[in-house]
C-alpha positions in Angstrom: 83.3 81.1 86.1 84.8 78.9 88.8 82.6 79.6 91.8 83.9 78.1 95.0 82.0 75.3 96.7 82.1 76.4 100.4 81.5 74.6 103.6 79.7 77.7 105.0 77.9 80.4 103.1 80.1 83.4 102.0 79.4 86.5 100.0 79.2 85.9 96.3 82.2 88.2 95.7 84.3 85.8 97.7 83.0 82.7 96.1 83.3 84.1 92.6 86.9 85.5 93.1 89.5 83.2 91.5 92.9 83.6 89.9 92.9 82.9 86.2 95.9 82.7 84.0 94.0 83.2 80.8 93.0 86.7 79.9 91.1 88.3 77.0 92.6 91.1 75.0 89.9 93.5 76.3 91.6 96.6 78.0 90.6 97.8 81.4 89.4 101.4 81.3 91.3 103.9 83.4 88.1 104.8 85.4 87.6 101.1 86.2 91.2 100.7 87.3 90.9 103.8 89.5 87.8 102.4 91.1 89.8 99.3 92.0 92.5 101.4 93.5 90.0 103.5 95.4 88.7 100.3 97.0 92.2 99.4 98.0 92.7 102.9 99.5 89.8 102.3 102.0 91.4 99.2 103.6 92.0 99.3 107.4 95.5 100.1 108.4 97.5 100.3 111.6 97.5 104.0 112.8 95.9 104.9 109.5 99.4 104.7 108.0 98.1 103.3 104.6 101.5 101.9 103.7 100.4 100.4 100.4 101.6 101.8 97.1 100.9 100.5 93.5 102.8 100.9 90.3 100.8 99.7 87.2 101.1 99.5 83.5 98.4 98.9 80.8 99.4 96.4 78.1 98.8 99.2 75.6 101.8 101.1 77.1 104.3 98.6 75.6 107.4 100.0 77.3 106.1 100.3 80.8 104.2 97.0 80.5 107.4 95.1 79.3 109.3 96.5 82.2 106.8 94.8 84.5 106.9 91.5 82.5 110.7 91.5 82.7 110.5 91.5 86.5 108.4 88.3 86.5 109.9 84.9 86.9 109.9 82.8 83.7 107.1 80.6 85.0 104.7 83.6 85.1 105.8 85.5 82.0 104.1 83.2 79.3 100.5 83.9 80.6 100.8 87.1 82.6 102.0 89.0 79.5 98.4 88.6 78.2 96.7 90.5 81.1 95.3 93.9 80.4 97.2 95.4 83.4 100.2 94.4 85.5 100.5 95.9 89.0 103.4 95.9 91.4 102.2 96.1 95.0 104.6 97.7 97.4 104.5 98.4 101.1 106.2 101.2 103.0 108.1 99.3 105.7 108.8 102.2 108.1 106.9 105.1 109.6 108.2 108.6 108.7 110.1 108.7 112.0 112.2 105.7 110.9 110.4 103.2 113.2 109.6 99.8 111.5 106.0 99.3 110.7 105.4 95.7 111.8 101.9 95.7 110.3 102.9 97.0 106.8 102.6 93.7 104.9 99.4 92.9 106.8 97.9 96.2 105.8 99.0 95.8 102.1 97.2 92.4 102.3 94.0 94.1 103.4 94.3 96.7 100.6 94.9 93.9 98.1 91.8 92.1 99.5 89.7 95.2 98.9 91.3 95.6 95.4 90.5 92.1 94.3 86.9 92.0 95.6 86.2 95.4 93.9 87.7 94.0 90.7 85.5 90.9 91.0 82.4 93.1 91.5 83.4 94.8 88.2 83.8 91.6 86.3 87.6 91.6 86.4 89.9 88.9 87.7 93.4 89.1 89.2 96.2 86.7 89.7 98.6 87.5 92.5 102.2 86.5 91.9 105.0 86.1 94.4 107.1 84.8 91.5 109.0 87.9 90.5 112.5 89.3 91.0 112.2 91.8 93.8 115.7 93.2 93.4 115.1 93.7 89.7 111.8 95.5 90.4 113.6 97.7 93.0 116.1 98.7 90.4 113.8 99.0 87.4 111.3 101.2 89.2 114.0 103.2 91.2 112.3 102.3 94.5 113.6 103.9 97.7 114.8 101.3 100.3 111.7 102.0 102.4 109.3 100.6 99.7 109.3 96.8 99.7 108.0 95.0 96.5 105.6 92.4 97.9 103.6 91.0 95.0 102.7 91.5 91.4 99.1 91.3 90.1 97.9 90.3 86.6 94.6 92.0 86.2 92.0 91.8 83.4 89.0 89.9 82.0 89.1 86.1 82.2 89.7 84.3 78.9 89.3 80.8 77.8 91.6 78.1 79.2 92.1 76.6 75.8 94.3 79.6 74.8 96.9 78.5 77.4 99.8 76.1 76.8 100.5 73.3 79.3 101.0 73.2 82.2 98.9 76.3 82.6 95.8 75.0 80.8 95.5 72.1 83.2 95.9 74.4 86.2 93.2 76.7 84.8 90.7 73.8 84.4 91.4 72.2 87.8 88.8 72.5 90.5 89.3 75.1 93.2 89.9 73.9 96.7 90.7 75.2 100.2 91.5 73.6 103.5 88.4 73.1 105.6 87.7 75.7 108.4 88.6 73.0 111.0 92.2 73.0 109.7 92.7 76.8 109.9 90.6 78.1 112.8 90.9 76.9 116.4 89.0 77.8 119.6 91.3 78.8 122.4 94.6 77.5 121.1 96.3 75.5 118.4 96.0 71.7 118.7 99.1 69.9 119.9 
């Protein structure tokens, strides 16, 4: 467990959430996965639009899972293929009347935040990946133009770092770090 060392106290779900690249072979039960998606569904959203959508595949469903793996960039494929579940997170970019939803990506981020904290509470870990081919995902999953692929998630139970090849092993063992609060939050206005 790589618990965050924080400057200020935070809820343990936040300090315990981290993004491993090493996963065990233990499958994620459908009920558990549905609980994670239920948590995502209760995220706040502009005008209650709930623009998030998820496509997922269990590793045990070899064909669907491989389609997900094939969309990943080569730097993510070696380790992500060992996750129990791969998830493609999408956002609906326009309201039904055709007006752009400027908050769609923000709202997906809130849903993903709920998803990963619920997963953490259940003993799961997830690794969010921007490194995937969006055009390939759009085609492979026959997505309508209004659904934008935003991120992929490797989800499962954390494994041992030693099962990873380099450079992934070193990254897995590296200490977690974040910018201090004084570098991200400013009273009144940004510094000049």
